[in-house]
C-alpha positions in Angstrom: -119.4 116.0 -52.0 -120.7 116.6 -55.6 -117.4 118.2 -56.5 -115.4 115.2 -55.2 -117.5 112.8 -57.3 -117.0 114.9 -60.4 -113.2 114.9 -59.8 -113.2 111.1 -59.2 -115.2 110.6 -62.4 -112.8 112.7 -64.5 -109.7 110.9 -63.1 -111.4 107.5 -63.5 -112.2 108.2 -67.1 -108.7 109.4 -67.7 -107.4 106.2 -66.0 -109.5 104.0 -68.2 -108.7 105.8 -71.5 -105.0 105.6 -70.8 -105.6 101.9 -70.1 -104.7 102.0 -66.4 -102.1 104.7 -66.8 -100.1 102.9 -69.6 -100.7 105.8 -71.9 -98.8 108.1 -69.7 -95.6 106.1 -70.2 -93.2 107.0 -73.0 -94.2 104.8 -76.0 -97.6 104.0 -74.4 -99.2 102.9 -77.7 -96.4 100.4 -78.3 -96.4 99.2 -74.7 -100.2 98.6 -74.8 -99.8 96.8 -78.1 -97.2 94.5 -76.6 -99.4 93.9 -73.6 -102.3 92.9 -75.7 -100.0 90.8 -77.9 -98.9 88.9 -74.8 -102.4 88.7 -73.4 -104.1 87.5 -76.6 -101.4 84.9 -77.2 -102.1 83.5 -73.8 -105.9 83.9 -73.5 -107.2 84.2 -77.1 -109.4 81.1 -76.8 -111.6 83.0 -74.3 -112.2 85.9 -76.7 -115.3 85.9 -78.9 -117.2 88.4 -81.2 -119.5 89.5 -78.4 -116.5 90.4 -76.1 -114.9 92.4 -79.0 -118.2 94.2 -79.6 -118.5 95.1 -75.9 -114.9 96.2 -75.9 -115.6 98.4 -78.9 -118.7 100.0 -77.4 -116.9 100.7 -74.1 -113.9 102.0 -75.9 -116.0 104.5 -77.9 -117.8 105.6 -74.8 -114.7 106.1 -72.6 -112.7 107.9 -75.4 -115.7 110.1 -76.0 -116.0 111.0 -72.3 -112.3 111.7 -72.0 -112.2 113.9 -75.1 -115.2 115.8 -73.8 -113.6 116.2 -70.3 -110.3 117.5 -71.8 -111.8 119.3 -74.7 -108.9 117.9 -76.8 -109.3 115.9 -80.0 -106.8 113.1 -79.5 -104.7 113.3 -76.3 -101.6 111.2 -76.7 -102.2 109.3 -73.5 -105.4 107.8 -74.8 -104.3 104.3 -75.8 -107.6 102.5 -75.5 -107.9 102.9 -79.3 -104.7 101.0 -79.8 -105.8 98.2 -77.5 -109.1 97.8 -79.2 -107.6 98.0 -82.7 -105.0 95.4 -81.9 -107.7 93.1 -80.5 -109.8 93.5 -83.6 -106.8 92.9 -85.9 -105.9 89.7 -83.9 -109.4 88.5 -84.5 -109.1 89.0 -88.2 -105.8 87.2 -88.3 -107.6 84.3 -86.6 -110.5 84.4 -89.1 -107.9 84.3 -91.9 -106.0 81.4 -90.2 -103.0 83.6 -90.0 -102.3 83.7 -86.3 -98.8 82.3 -86.9 -98.0 85.8 -88.2 -99.0 87.5 -85.0 -95.6 88.9 -84.2 -95.3 90.4 -87.7 -98.8 91.8 -87.2 -97.6 93.6 -84.0 -94.6 95.0 -85.8 -96.5 96.2 -88.9 -99.4 97.6 -86.8 -97.0 99.7 -84.7 -95.0 100.8 -87.9 -98.2 102.0 -89.6 -99.6 103.6 -86.4 -96.4 105.4 -85.7 -95.5 106.5 -89.2 -99.1 107.3 -90.3 -98.3 106.8 -93.9 -100.6 106.0 -96.9 -103.4 108.3 -95.7 -103.5 107.3 -92.0 -102.3 110.8 -91.0 -105.2 112.3 -93.1 -107.7 110.1 -91.3 -106.8 111.8 -88.0 -108.5 114.9 -89.2 -111.9 113.2 -88.8 -113.4 114.8 -85.7 -114.8 112.9 -82.8 -114.3 109.5 -81.3 -114.4 107.7 -84.7 -111.6 109.9 -85.9 -109.5 108.9 -82.9 -110.0 105.2 -83.6 -110.0 105.1 -87.4 -106.3 105.6 -87.8 -105.6 102.5 -85.8 -108.2 100.6 -87.8 -106.5 101.7 -91.1 -103.1 100.6 -89.6 -104.7 97.2 -89.0 -106.0 97.0 -92.5 -102.6 97.7 -94.0 -100.9 95.3 -91.7 -103.3 92.4 -92.6 -103.1 93.1 -96.3 -99.3 92.8 -96.1 -99.5 89.6 -94.0 -102.1 88.1 -96.4 -99.7 88.8 -99.4 -96.7 87.3 -97.5 -98.8 84.2 -96.6 -99.4 83.5 -100.2 -95.7 82.7 -100.8 
């Protein structure tokens, strides 16, 4: 019985960290970003800072548990970090009154997250859960800077 619970726990954490299996699909990071793009465009009015904080805490815990279970630093199927980062970036776009650039944000975010240019690749060397999430947060930062510059013209 105890062994069955442990097996269930490990698969459940893997299921959550891959965002219900999306991370196992080819292009899982892009797929989850598109899902969150569509979701946030439809339901953004119901999102608040508390829900983003809760999402962040749960993401950290789930990613930490999954990396502990697998003993791997950043398995490619973990896409919860992309989901959280996209939500955080969307919130910043809203705070800057730039939500009309949300499609460009999606494209730039995926570009920076995939190419890992301008120091993003180096940030992946940070060990632990924060290291897994920081590359996506830097990709958000670059994306929003570009959008802010474009919005000035």
